[in-house]
C-alpha positions in Angstrom: -13.6 23.4 1.3 -17.5 24.5 0.8 -15.8 27.5 -0.9 -13.6 25.6 -3.3 -17.3 23.5 -4.5 -19.2 26.3 -4.8 -16.4 27.8 -7.3 -15.8 24.2 -8.7 -20.0 24.0 -9.1 -19.8 27.8 -10.7 -17.1 26.7 -13.3 -19.4 23.9 -14.5 -21.9 25.8 -14.9 -20.6 28.3 -16.5 -18.7 25.6 -18.5 -21.9 24.0 -19.5 -23.6 27.0 -20.8 -20.4 28.0 -23.5 -20.9 25.1 -24.6 -23.8 25.0 -25.5 -23.2 28.7 -26.7 -20.5 26.8 -28.6 -22.4 23.9 -30.5 -23.5 24.8 -34.0 -26.6 23.6 -34.5 -26.4 21.3 -37.6 -29.9 22.4 -39.7 -29.9 26.1 -39.0 -27.3 28.6 -40.9 -26.0 31.5 -38.3 -28.1 34.5 -39.8 -25.4 36.1 -38.6 -21.4 36.3 -38.3 -21.6 37.2 -35.3 -22.5 33.4 -33.2 -20.3 31.8 -35.5 -17.4 34.0 -34.2 -19.2 34.2 -30.4 -18.2 30.2 -30.8 -15.0 30.3 -32.3 -13.7 33.0 -30.0 -15.0 31.1 -27.0 -14.0 27.2 -28.8 -10.4 28.8 -29.2 -10.0 31.1 -26.3 -12.2 30.9 -23.2 -12.7 27.0 -23.2 -9.5 26.1 -22.9 -8.4 28.9 -20.0 -11.4 27.5 -18.0 -9.8 24.0 -18.5 -6.6 25.1 -17.2 -8.7 27.0 -14.8 -10.5 23.9 -13.6 -7.3 21.0 -13.8 -5.1 23.6 -11.0 -8.1 23.7 -9.1 -8.4 19.6 -8.8 -5.1 19.2 -8.0 -5.9 21.2 -4.3 -8.5 18.0 -3.6 -6.0 15.5 -5.2 -3.0 16.4 -2.5 -5.1 16.9 0.0 -6.5 13.1 -1.1 -2.6 12.2 -1.2 -1.5 13.6 2.2 -4.8 11.9 3.9 -4.4 8.7 2.7 -0.4 8.6 2.7 -0.1 7.8 -1.4 3.4 9.2 -1.4 4.6 7.0 1.5 3.0 3.8 0.6 4.7 4.9 -3.5 8.2 5.4 -1.7 7.7 2.0 0.4 7.1 0.2 -2.7 10.3 1.8 -4.5 12.4 0.5 -1.2 10.9 -3.0 -1.4 11.2 -3.5 -5.0 15.2 -1.8 -4.9 15.8 -4.0 -2.0 14.3 -6.9 -4.5 16.8 -5.7 -6.9 19.6 -6.5 -4.8 18.5 -9.1 -3.4 19.2 -10.6 -6.7 22.1 -9.1 -7.5 23.5 -10.2 -4.2 22.3 -14.0 -5.1 23.7 -13.9 -8.5 27.2 -12.7 -7.3 26.9 -16.0 -5.1 26.8 -18.2 -7.6 29.1 -17.4 -9.7 31.7 -17.8 -7.4 30.1 -20.8 -6.7 30.5 -21.7 -10.9 32.1 -25.0 -11.5 31.7 -26.1 -7.4 30.1 -29.5 -6.3 28.0 -26.9 -4.3 25.7 -24.5 -7.3 23.1 -22.9 -5.9 19.8 -23.9 -7.6 16.8 -21.2 -8.1 15.4 -21.8 -5.1 17.9 -21.2 -2.9 18.9 -17.7 -4.8 15.2 -16.6 -4.2 15.8 -17.6 -1.2 18.7 -15.7 -0.5 16.9 -12.0 -2.0 13.6 -12.9 -0.4 16.1 -12.9 3.1 17.2 -9.7 2.0 14.3 -8.1 1.4 12.9 -10.1 5.1 16.5 -8.0 6.8 16.0 -4.5 6.2 11.7 -4.8 5.8 10.3 -7.2 8.6 7.0 -5.8 7.8 6.8 -7.8 4.3 5.9 -11.2 4.5 8.1 -14.0 3.1 4.9 -14.4 0.5 4.8 -10.9 -0.2 8.4 -10.6 -0.5 8.5 -14.2 -3.2 6.3 -12.7 -5.2 7.8 -8.8 -5.8 11.5 -11.2 -6.3 9.7 -12.8 -9.3 7.7 -10.4 -10.5 10.7 -8.6 -10.8 12.9 -11.4 -12.2 10.6 -11.7 -14.9 11.0 -8.1 -15.5 15.2 -8.3 -15.4 16.3 -9.6 -19.3 20.0 -10.4 -18.3 20.1 -11.8 -15.6 23.3 -14.5 -15.1 26.0 -15.4 -13.9 29.4 -16.2 -15.2 32.9 -16.9 -13.4 34.1 -13.2 -14.8 31.3 -11.2 -13.1 27.9 -11.0 -12.3 25.7 -9.3 -14.8 22.5 -8.0 -13.4 20.1 -5.4 -15.7 18.8 -2.7 -13.6 15.2 -2.3 -14.1 15.5 1.6 -13.3 18.2 2.6 -15.1 17.9 -0.6 -17.8 21.8 -0.4 -18.6 23.4 -4.2 -18.3 26.1 -3.5 -15.2 28.6 -5.9 -13.8 27.8 -6.0 -10.1 31.1 -6.9 -9.0 34.1 -9.1 -10.0 34.5 -12.7 -9.1 37.1 -13.3 -7.1 
């Protein structure tokens, strides 16, 4: 780790020195064309290479930090919860479509309960309040949720296409 920090420090000092050389003074014109050519060479050729090297080296500590704090696991968990919320919404809409025209239809709060219980059944570590917030946030992003007697239509926020979930029997 010390070698990496030393390398980063050395490269940053070189970049600062090269920037100082490449900076053209506004008041004083160049005496010979050599400084202008050197500045152009540094700006057009060397700086992009140094920037690419620094960004490549920056990926190493970022990858290490991501592994240490389990960022990839957290992102996958959030994606799984969102997918479960979407499945719960689809299930609630399908249940509502089956009851269209009956005396006992599903209300909005019952649909929310169905979606939340779907999340909690798969991931009991998630709190009920958090699951409700996730479902409500996902509902706000889905423009075409609705149930008819023929089919349940849900727009998948990840795919972005309106697809019939299942025909209502």
